[in-house]
Structures are given as C-alpha cells and as structure tokens.
DRENLO-310962 format. One record per residue (C-alpha): x negated, y, z; residue in three letters; residue number from 1. Coordinates in pm, 1 decimal. Layout:
! residues N
+----------+----------+----------+------+-----+
:        x :        y :        z : code : pos :
+----------+----------+----------+------+-----+
:        X :        Y :        Z :  ALA : NUM :
...
+----------+----------+----------+------+-----+
***
This chain:
! residues 261
+----------+----------+----------+------+-----+
:        x :        y :        z : code : pos :
+----------+----------+----------+------+-----+
:  -6764.7 :  -6712.5 :  -2181.0 :  MET :   1 :
:  -6664.8 :  -6364.2 :  -2137.0 :  GLY :   2 :
:  -6703.4 :  -6082.6 :  -2397.9 :  SER :   3 :
:  -7040.0 :  -5899.7 :  -2420.4 :  ARG :   4 :
:  -6842.4 :  -5574.1 :  -2451.8 :  VAL :   5 :
:  -6729.4 :  -5416.8 :  -2122.4 :  GLU :   6 :
:  -6333.6 :  -5415.9 :  -2139.7 :  VAL :   7 :
:  -6307.9 :  -5139.6 :  -1865.7 :  LEU :   8 :
:  -6584.2 :  -4935.1 :  -1740.5 :  ASN :   9 :
:  -6647.6 :  -4746.6 :  -1427.2 :  ASP :  10 :
:  -6517.8 :  -4430.4 :  -1576.0 :  GLY :  11 :
:  -6171.3 :  -4592.7 :  -1640.8 :  GLY :  12 :
:  -6216.0 :  -4597.0 :  -2009.7 :  PHE :  13 :
:  -6155.0 :  -4913.6 :  -2230.4 :  ARG :  14 :
:  -6379.1 :  -5046.3 :  -2507.6 :  SER :  15 :
:  -6199.7 :  -4829.0 :  -2772.3 :  ASP :  16 :
:  -6214.4 :  -4516.5 :  -2561.6 :  GLY :  17 :
:  -5852.3 :  -4533.2 :  -2423.2 :  ARG :  18 :
:  -5727.2 :  -4504.4 :  -2061.6 :  ARG :  19 :
:  -5555.8 :  -4798.1 :  -1891.4 :  GLN :  20 :
:  -5199.8 :  -4696.2 :  -1967.6 :  TYR :  21 :
:  -5273.4 :  -4526.7 :  -2299.2 :  GLU :  22 :
:  -5118.2 :  -4685.5 :  -2611.2 :  LEU :  23 :
:  -5278.2 :  -4709.9 :  -2953.7 :  ARG :  24 :
:  -5187.6 :  -4496.7 :  -3232.8 :  ASP :  25 :
:  -4871.9 :  -4621.7 :  -3408.1 :  MET :  26 :
:  -4775.3 :  -4550.6 :  -3764.5 :  THR :  27 :
:  -4436.0 :  -4645.1 :  -3932.1 :  VAL :  28 :
:  -4375.0 :  -4681.4 :  -4306.2 :  ASP :  29 :
:  -4004.8 :  -4739.2 :  -4398.9 :  LEU :  30 :
:  -4036.0 :  -4682.8 :  -4771.8 :  SER :  31 :
:  -3887.5 :  -4945.6 :  -5011.0 :  GLN :  32 :
:  -4087.2 :  -5271.9 :  -5042.4 :  GLN :  33 :
:  -3983.0 :  -5458.7 :  -5353.1 :  GLY :  34 :
:  -3629.2 :  -5584.4 :  -5358.1 :  VAL :  35 :
:  -3591.7 :  -5611.2 :  -4984.4 :  ALA :  36 :
:  -3271.8 :  -5467.1 :  -4846.8 :  ASP :  37 :
:  -3465.5 :  -5308.5 :  -4565.3 :  GLY :  38 :
:  -3854.4 :  -5328.2 :  -4485.4 :  SER :  39 :
:  -4110.1 :  -5172.7 :  -4245.2 :  ALA :  40 :
:  -4478.1 :  -5151.3 :  -4213.5 :  VAL :  41 :
:  -4599.9 :  -5095.8 :  -3856.0 :  VAL :  42 :
:  -4933.0 :  -5035.8 :  -3738.1 :  THR :  43 :
:  -5043.7 :  -5060.8 :  -3382.6 :  HIS :  44 :
:  -5418.1 :  -4949.8 :  -3391.7 :  GLY :  45 :
:  -5579.4 :  -5206.4 :  -3624.0 :  LEU :  46 :
:  -5296.7 :  -5453.4 :  -3600.9 :  THR :  47 :
:  -5056.8 :  -5418.0 :  -3916.8 :  GLN :  48 :
:  -4739.8 :  -5596.6 :  -3992.7 :  VAL :  49 :
:  -4493.3 :  -5594.8 :  -4283.8 :  LEU :  50 :
:  -4133.0 :  -5707.1 :  -4245.7 :  VAL :  51 :
:  -3885.2 :  -5739.3 :  -4512.9 :  SER :  52 :
:  -3506.1 :  -5817.2 :  -4449.8 :  VAL :  53 :
:  -3273.6 :  -5957.8 :  -4694.9 :  PHE :  54 :
:  -2902.6 :  -5994.6 :  -4625.3 :  GLY :  55 :
:  -2655.4 :  -6032.4 :  -4501.5 :  PRO :  56 :
:  -2611.7 :  -6275.8 :  -4798.3 :  ARG :  57 :
:  -2450.8 :  -6616.5 :  -4869.7 :  GLU :  58 :
:  -2662.2 :  -6900.0 :  -4693.6 :  ALA :  59 :
:  -2843.1 :  -7116.7 :  -4926.2 :  LYS :  60 :
:  -2773.4 :  -7438.2 :  -4726.4 :  MET :  61 :
:  -2422.3 :  -7530.1 :  -4630.5 :  ARG :  62 :
:  -2576.3 :  -7683.2 :  -4299.1 :  SER :  63 :
:  -2692.1 :  -7336.8 :  -4194.0 :  GLN :  64 :
:  -2357.7 :  -7171.8 :  -4228.8 :  THR :  65 :
:  -2176.0 :  -7079.8 :  -3915.9 :  MET :  66 :
:  -1796.3 :  -6978.6 :  -3956.6 :  HIS :  67 :
:  -1796.7 :  -6724.3 :  -3679.6 :  ASP :  68 :
:  -2136.5 :  -6541.1 :  -3721.7 :  ARG :  69 :
:  -2432.0 :  -6500.1 :  -3934.9 :  ALA :  70 :
:  -2728.4 :  -6716.0 :  -3917.7 :  ASN :  71 :
:  -3075.1 :  -6537.5 :  -3850.3 :  ILE :  72 :
:  -3366.1 :  -6708.9 :  -4050.1 :  ASN :  73 :
:  -3709.1 :  -6592.4 :  -3963.6 :  VAL :  74 :
:  -4038.6 :  -6689.2 :  -4150.2 :  GLU :  75 :
:  -4374.9 :  -6573.1 :  -4046.5 :  VAL :  76 :
:  -4702.5 :  -6582.8 :  -4258.5 :  SER :  77 :
:  -5051.1 :  -6455.7 :  -4158.0 :  VAL :  78 :
:  -5268.9 :  -6326.3 :  -4433.7 :  ALA :  79 :
:  -5600.6 :  -6516.0 :  -4455.8 :  ALA :  80 :
:  -5792.6 :  -6181.5 :  -4454.8 :  PHE :  81 :
:  -5614.1 :  -6065.5 :  -4142.4 :  SER :  82 :
:  -5876.6 :  -6184.4 :  -3905.2 :  THR :  83 :
:  -6250.0 :  -6240.3 :  -3906.6 :  GLY :  84 :
:  -6186.8 :  -6622.7 :  -3914.9 :  GLU :  85 :
:  -6082.7 :  -6625.9 :  -4262.4 :  ARG :  86 :
:  -5883.3 :  -6932.4 :  -4195.8 :  ARG :  87 :
:  -5547.7 :  -6973.6 :  -4374.7 :  LYS :  88 :
:  -5255.5 :  -7076.5 :  -4164.2 :  ARG :  89 :
:  -4978.3 :  -7281.9 :  -4333.4 :  SER :  90 :
:  -4615.7 :  -7207.9 :  -4262.3 :  ARG :  91 :
:  -4607.2 :  -7550.2 :  -4071.0 :  GLY :  92 :
:  -4866.6 :  -7429.3 :  -3830.2 :  ASP :  93 :
:  -4751.4 :  -7467.0 :  -3469.1 :  LYS :  94 :
:  -4861.7 :  -7116.1 :  -3360.7 :  ARG :  95 :
:  -4679.2 :  -6970.4 :  -3668.9 :  ILE :  96 :
:  -4352.6 :  -7179.0 :  -3591.2 :  LEU :  97 :
:  -4370.8 :  -7058.9 :  -3229.6 :  GLU :  98 :
:  -4382.7 :  -6697.3 :  -3318.5 :  MET :  99 :
:  -4088.2 :  -6727.7 :  -3574.3 :  ALA : 100 :
:  -3886.5 :  -6901.4 :  -3302.7 :  ALA : 101 :
:  -3967.9 :  -6632.3 :  -3052.5 :  THR : 102 :
:  -3870.3 :  -6352.1 :  -3289.5 :  ILE : 103 :
:  -3544.1 :  -6524.5 :  -3373.2 :  LYS : 104 :
:  -3444.3 :  -6578.0 :  -3013.1 :  SER : 105 :
:  -3541.9 :  -6205.8 :  -2942.4 :  THR : 106 :
:  -3303.2 :  -6069.7 :  -3189.9 :  PHE : 107 :
:  -3003.3 :  -6315.1 :  -3185.8 :  GLU : 108 :
:  -2852.0 :  -6135.0 :  -2884.7 :  PRO : 109 :
:  -2924.4 :  -5791.6 :  -3038.3 :  VAL : 110 :
:  -2801.1 :  -5817.5 :  -3404.8 :  VAL : 111 :
:  -2418.3 :  -5797.5 :  -3427.4 :  GLN : 112 :
:  -2391.9 :  -6119.3 :  -3616.7 :  THR : 113 :
:  -2017.7 :  -6176.5 :  -3569.3 :  THR : 114 :
:  -1957.1 :  -5891.2 :  -3821.5 :  LEU : 115 :
:  -2101.9 :  -6132.3 :  -4097.4 :  TYR : 116 :
:  -1945.6 :  -6470.1 :  -4052.6 :  PRO : 117 :
:  -2058.8 :  -6743.3 :  -4298.4 :  ARG : 118 :
:  -2365.2 :  -6555.0 :  -4406.8 :  SER : 119 :
:  -2735.4 :  -6545.9 :  -4352.7 :  GLN : 120 :
:  -3003.7 :  -6268.8 :  -4276.6 :  ILE : 121 :
:  -3339.4 :  -6360.7 :  -4377.4 :  ASP : 122 :
:  -3644.5 :  -6189.0 :  -4194.6 :  ILE : 123 :
:  -3985.8 :  -6232.1 :  -4354.6 :  PHE : 124 :
:  -4268.3 :  -6132.8 :  -4140.6 :  VAL : 125 :
:  -4631.2 :  -6092.1 :  -4286.9 :  GLN : 126 :
:  -4923.3 :  -6013.5 :  -4062.4 :  VAL : 127 :
:  -5172.2 :  -5816.5 :  -4257.4 :  LEU : 128 :
:  -5426.0 :  -5723.2 :  -3977.6 :  GLN : 129 :
:  -5487.8 :  -5874.7 :  -3643.6 :  GLN : 130 :
:  -5649.5 :  -5692.2 :  -3353.8 :  ASP : 131 :
:  -5424.4 :  -5781.2 :  -3054.0 :  GLY : 132 :
:  -5067.7 :  -5724.2 :  -2991.4 :  GLY : 133 :
:  -4942.8 :  -5919.8 :  -3306.1 :  VAL : 134 :
:  -4610.9 :  -6016.2 :  -3138.7 :  LEU : 135 :
:  -4534.6 :  -5670.1 :  -3024.2 :  GLN : 136 :
:  -4597.2 :  -5525.8 :  -3380.3 :  ALA : 137 :
:  -4382.6 :  -5820.8 :  -3533.4 :  CYS : 138 :
:  -4087.3 :  -5730.0 :  -3304.4 :  ILE : 139 :
:  -4112.8 :  -5354.1 :  -3347.2 :  ASN : 140 :
:  -4153.5 :  -5381.8 :  -3717.0 :  ALA : 141 :
:  -3858.3 :  -5628.7 :  -3728.1 :  THR : 142 :
:  -3627.4 :  -5385.1 :  -3548.2 :  THR : 143 :
:  -3706.1 :  -5104.6 :  -3787.1 :  LEU : 144 :
:  -3670.5 :  -5324.4 :  -4098.2 :  ALA : 145 :
:  -3315.4 :  -5442.9 :  -3973.4 :  LEU : 146 :
:  -3219.2 :  -5069.2 :  -3919.8 :  VAL : 147 :
:  -3355.1 :  -4975.8 :  -4263.7 :  ASN : 148 :
:  -3145.7 :  -5253.4 :  -4405.5 :  ALA : 149 :
:  -2833.6 :  -5113.9 :  -4236.4 :  GLY : 150 :
:  -2770.8 :  -5412.1 :  -4010.6 :  ILE : 151 :
:  -2598.1 :  -5310.3 :  -3697.9 :  PRO : 152 :
:  -2787.1 :  -5366.5 :  -3375.5 :  LEU : 153 :
:  -2667.9 :  -5330.4 :  -3019.8 :  LEU : 154 :
:  -2995.3 :  -5123.7 :  -2944.3 :  ASP : 155 :
:  -3349.6 :  -5095.4 :  -3054.9 :  PHE : 156 :
:  -3590.9 :  -5361.5 :  -2936.5 :  VAL : 157 :
:  -3922.4 :  -5223.7 :  -2822.3 :  CYS : 158 :
:  -4211.3 :  -5447.3 :  -2751.3 :  ALA : 159 :
:  -4550.8 :  -5396.5 :  -2572.6 :  VAL : 160 :
:  -4827.8 :  -5613.8 :  -2441.2 :  THR : 161 :
:  -4977.2 :  -5564.1 :  -2096.5 :  GLY : 162 :
:  -5244.5 :  -5720.8 :  -1896.5 :  GLY : 163 :
:  -5437.7 :  -5700.5 :  -1563.5 :  VAL : 164 :
:  -5821.0 :  -5682.1 :  -1529.2 :  LEU : 165 :
:  -5884.8 :  -5761.7 :  -1159.0 :  SER : 166 :
:  -5640.5 :  -5525.0 :  -1010.6 :  THR : 167 :
:  -5630.8 :  -5262.0 :  -1299.8 :  SER : 168 :
:  -5308.9 :  -5289.2 :  -1521.8 :  PRO : 169 :
:  -5363.7 :  -5217.3 :  -1897.9 :  MET : 170 :
:  -5119.5 :  -5161.8 :  -2188.5 :  LEU : 171 :
:  -5127.4 :  -5239.6 :  -2570.8 :  ASP : 172 :
:  -5418.7 :  -5472.5 :  -2556.5 :  LEU : 173 :
:  -5669.1 :  -5521.8 :  -2829.0 :  THR : 174 :
:  -5790.0 :  -5876.1 :  -2921.6 :  LEU : 175 :
:  -6104.4 :  -5811.3 :  -2729.7 :  LEU : 176 :
:  -5880.8 :  -5752.3 :  -2421.2 :  GLU : 177 :
:  -5646.7 :  -6028.2 :  -2493.7 :  GLU : 178 :
:  -5929.8 :  -6276.8 :  -2498.2 :  ASN : 179 :
:  -6058.5 :  -6166.1 :  -2168.7 :  ASP : 180 :
:  -5767.1 :  -6097.3 :  -1926.1 :  ILE : 181 :
:  -5419.1 :  -6248.3 :  -1861.0 :  PRO : 182 :
:  -5150.3 :  -6076.4 :  -2040.8 :  HIS : 183 :
:  -4802.4 :  -6088.2 :  -2129.7 :  LEU : 184 :
:  -4563.5 :  -5940.9 :  -2394.9 :  THR : 185 :
:  -4239.5 :  -5760.3 :  -2298.5 :  VAL : 186 :
:  -3942.3 :  -5651.5 :  -2522.4 :  ALA : 187 :
:  -3694.6 :  -5414.7 :  -2389.6 :  VAL : 188 :
:  -3372.1 :  -5240.6 :  -2503.6 :  MET : 189 :
:  -3413.6 :  -4886.1 :  -2398.9 :  PRO : 190 :
:  -3061.6 :  -4760.0 :  -2401.5 :  LYS : 191 :
:  -2920.9 :  -5058.0 :  -2190.8 :  THR : 192 :
:  -3236.2 :  -5113.1 :  -2011.6 :  GLY : 193 :
:  -3210.6 :  -5486.6 :  -2069.6 :  LYS : 194 :
:  -3510.5 :  -5709.6 :  -2135.6 :  VAL : 195 :
:  -3490.9 :  -5947.2 :  -2440.1 :  THR : 196 :
:  -3824.3 :  -6109.8 :  -2425.0 :  LEU : 197 :
:  -4101.4 :  -6188.5 :  -2169.8 :  VAL : 198 :
:  -4358.2 :  -6421.1 :  -2282.4 :  THR : 199 :
:  -4697.8 :  -6532.6 :  -2134.8 :  MET : 200 :
:  -4967.3 :  -6749.0 :  -2266.0 :  GLU : 201 :
:  -5213.5 :  -6713.4 :  -1981.8 :  THR : 202 :
:  -5165.0 :  -6728.6 :  -1602.7 :  ARG : 203 :
:  -5086.6 :  -6401.3 :  -1438.5 :  LEU : 204 :
:  -5079.6 :  -6367.0 :  -1066.5 :  HIS : 205 :
:  -4743.9 :  -6310.9 :   -922.0 :  VAL : 206 :
:  -4846.2 :  -6009.6 :   -716.9 :  ASP : 207 :
:  -4936.5 :  -5834.7 :  -1054.7 :  ARG : 208 :
:  -4655.2 :  -5933.0 :  -1244.7 :  PHE : 209 :
:  -4393.7 :  -5691.2 :  -1120.0 :  GLU : 210 :
:  -4634.8 :  -5392.1 :  -1175.1 :  GLU : 211 :
:  -4729.6 :  -5468.8 :  -1538.6 :  ILE : 212 :
:  -4362.2 :  -5551.2 :  -1606.0 :  PHE : 213 :
:  -4260.3 :  -5216.4 :  -1506.0 :  ARG : 214 :
:  -4522.1 :  -5039.9 :  -1686.0 :  LEU : 215 :
:  -4440.3 :  -5239.7 :  -2008.6 :  ALA : 216 :
:  -4077.3 :  -5136.4 :  -1962.5 :  GLY : 217 :
:  -4180.7 :  -4771.7 :  -1951.1 :  GLU : 218 :
:  -4401.2 :  -4794.1 :  -2236.7 :  ALA : 219 :
:  -4136.7 :  -4950.6 :  -2438.8 :  GLY : 220 :
:  -3946.7 :  -4616.5 :  -2406.8 :  LYS : 221 :
:  -4242.9 :  -4419.6 :  -2550.4 :  VAL : 222 :
:  -4242.1 :  -4674.7 :  -2841.2 :  ILE : 223 :
:  -3872.2 :  -4631.7 :  -2883.6 :  HIS : 224 :
:  -3938.8 :  -4247.7 :  -2925.6 :  ALA : 225 :
:  -4180.4 :  -4308.0 :  -3208.8 :  GLU : 226 :
:  -3945.2 :  -4553.5 :  -3386.5 :  MET : 227 :
:  -3652.6 :  -4333.8 :  -3363.4 :  LYS : 228 :
:  -3843.8 :  -4042.6 :  -3510.0 :  ALA : 229 :
:  -3940.8 :  -4255.3 :  -3806.9 :  ALA : 230 :
:  -3574.9 :  -4354.9 :  -3856.0 :  VAL : 231 :
:  -3461.0 :  -3987.6 :  -3831.4 :  ARG : 232 :
:  -3731.3 :  -3886.0 :  -4099.6 :  GLU : 233 :
:  -3647.3 :  -4160.3 :  -4329.6 :  ARG : 234 :
:  -3276.0 :  -4073.6 :  -4305.2 :  THR : 235 :
:  -3348.1 :  -3720.7 :  -4387.8 :  GLY : 236 :
:  -3548.7 :  -3807.8 :  -4686.0 :  ARG : 237 :
:  -3267.4 :  -4024.5 :  -4830.6 :  LEU : 238 :
:  -2990.0 :  -3770.3 :  -4773.6 :  VAL : 239 :
:  -3212.0 :  -3507.0 :  -4961.1 :  GLY : 240 :
:  -3275.0 :  -3749.3 :  -5234.2 :  ALA : 241 :
:  -2895.5 :  -3799.9 :  -5268.2 :  MET : 242 :
:  -2840.3 :  -3434.2 :  -5337.1 :  GLY : 243 :
:  -2610.0 :  -3412.2 :  -5036.5 :  SER : 244 :
:  -2769.9 :  -3079.4 :  -4915.7 :  GLY : 245 :
:  -3120.1 :  -2961.6 :  -4806.1 :  PRO : 246 :
:  -3322.1 :  -3199.7 :  -4611.3 :  ARG : 247 :
:  -3230.1 :  -3182.0 :  -4243.2 :  PRO : 248 :
:  -3515.9 :  -3097.7 :  -3998.0 :  THR : 249 :
:  -3303.2 :  -3071.9 :  -3691.5 :  GLY : 250 :
:  -2968.4 :  -2979.1 :  -3555.2 :  GLY : 251 :
:  -2632.2 :  -3127.6 :  -3573.7 :  ASP : 252 :
:  -2702.4 :  -3384.7 :  -3849.8 :  PHE : 253 :
:  -2991.1 :  -3565.4 :  -3654.8 :  GLU : 254 :
:  -2793.1 :  -3547.2 :  -3336.0 :  ASP : 255 :
:  -2480.3 :  -3712.4 :  -3488.3 :  ASP : 256 :
:  -2695.1 :  -3977.6 :  -3708.0 :  ALA : 257 :
:  -2867.0 :  -4100.3 :  -3402.7 :  MET : 258 :
:  -2604.3 :  -4036.2 :  -3134.8 :  ASP : 259 :
:  -2627.3 :  -4306.1 :  -2880.6 :  GLY : 260 :
:  -2943.1 :  -4468.2 :  -3028.0 :  VAL : 261 :
+----------+----------+----------+------+-----+
***
C-alpha cells in the first residue's frame, strides 16, 4: 500500500519541502573518536553514520594475510534505536552482511592496498539514525574516515541515491520516498569520473535509468565539494594545533594540501 503522504506534489515540492534535484543538508564531523586511527560522522538529513578505521595493522588471522596487498575488513552494525522498528539486527543478519560486502567491494579498487602488504585495514560502520540513503551515508563516511586515517586513496568516493516517481527524477531520497518509488545508489570518483558502485533493490525502467544515473553522477560532484571542504578545515585545525603557524584560511597551503584531490 502506498504512503499516505504525497511524495511529490503538483508544485514540484517533496514531502520534506525540497525540490526534485535538491540534496539534504550534509554535515561532517572528523574529530577523534576513541582510539581509532581515523573516524567520521556523516549526516544526510536525518540519516547519521559513524565510521571508525583502524590500521593498516597486522592481520589477526593468518588466513586473512595477503603477501602483496592489505586486506580490507568491513563490519556494519545498526543501532536498535536508529529506526522506529526498535528491532535489533545481529551482525549475522543478511541485510547487514550484504551492506558490508557492498562497501568492501566499493573501496577495494580505490584504496592503495599494495602499499601495505601483509596487513589489514579494519572499517567499522555504525548506523546511528535511518531516514533513507543509508548506503550512501555509509560510503561517504567511509571515504572521509579513510582520509582522516591517512590511508592513500586513488580518489574520493561520493555516493548518492536517486529514484523516479512516474517520469520525475529525484535525488537523495528519504525513507518515505525509498519505500514508494524505484531507486538506485550510485558511487562515483569525481576526479577520474569512474563509477565504483551502482546498486538497485527495486525495478527501474531502462528508459529512466540513464537520466537518473547522470543526475546522480552530477550530485556526487556536489557532495565531493562538501567532503573536500571538511577535510580542508580538519587539516587546518591540526596544523594550527601543532603550532606550525597560524591556522590557514586559504591560499597556498590549502591549494598544495588538496592538489589533485
């Protein structure tokens, strides 16, 4: 049965007041979380995800050791209070395992694992709030946590969800919209233009796929700008705390630090 709330009204506004192509507010917190080597809290609207990265470090199990590159281990957990269902999902839950495998396959071609042979990089993803776009939030937070940990990447990975209501494409869907319309999640590498992930859990007409795919790629560039600004701000704070000089607010330092990103 469809939702009682209108997803897109005649005026072109969605249930939360956004336009079709408008993204939700995105906030990024790169402050230290516990003893993690790198961490990030990313919020897309009411969806919030915390990612902690440990490593590269020695693999705990010999069977997971690879002599020519690092092994990426991803574990996903969903807080029982993150959704209205109040249903605790175990780590063996099929949905959780699928999401962990998707995140791992997305980042294996991006992380320069050959620089760390016989080691392991652990990525722990915690979903704190859910209101649609959970996978996109997990991927974006993982990118920032890896950058925060100092692990070299070929490029940022920026993800966004998109869907189509009748003939109207929409971006960055809420849970209400995901439940009502066919949708997909696209992860792109803005600098190279390559796509690292396209996943669909619902049927989407082939005539609409190309348009929503293109729009999601363009939206990824917008998210990339937000992520890049957050990394710049975090880097400036660290340099200022080290006493290496005044906190940079622009100019040569930022251009050199983020050159080519």
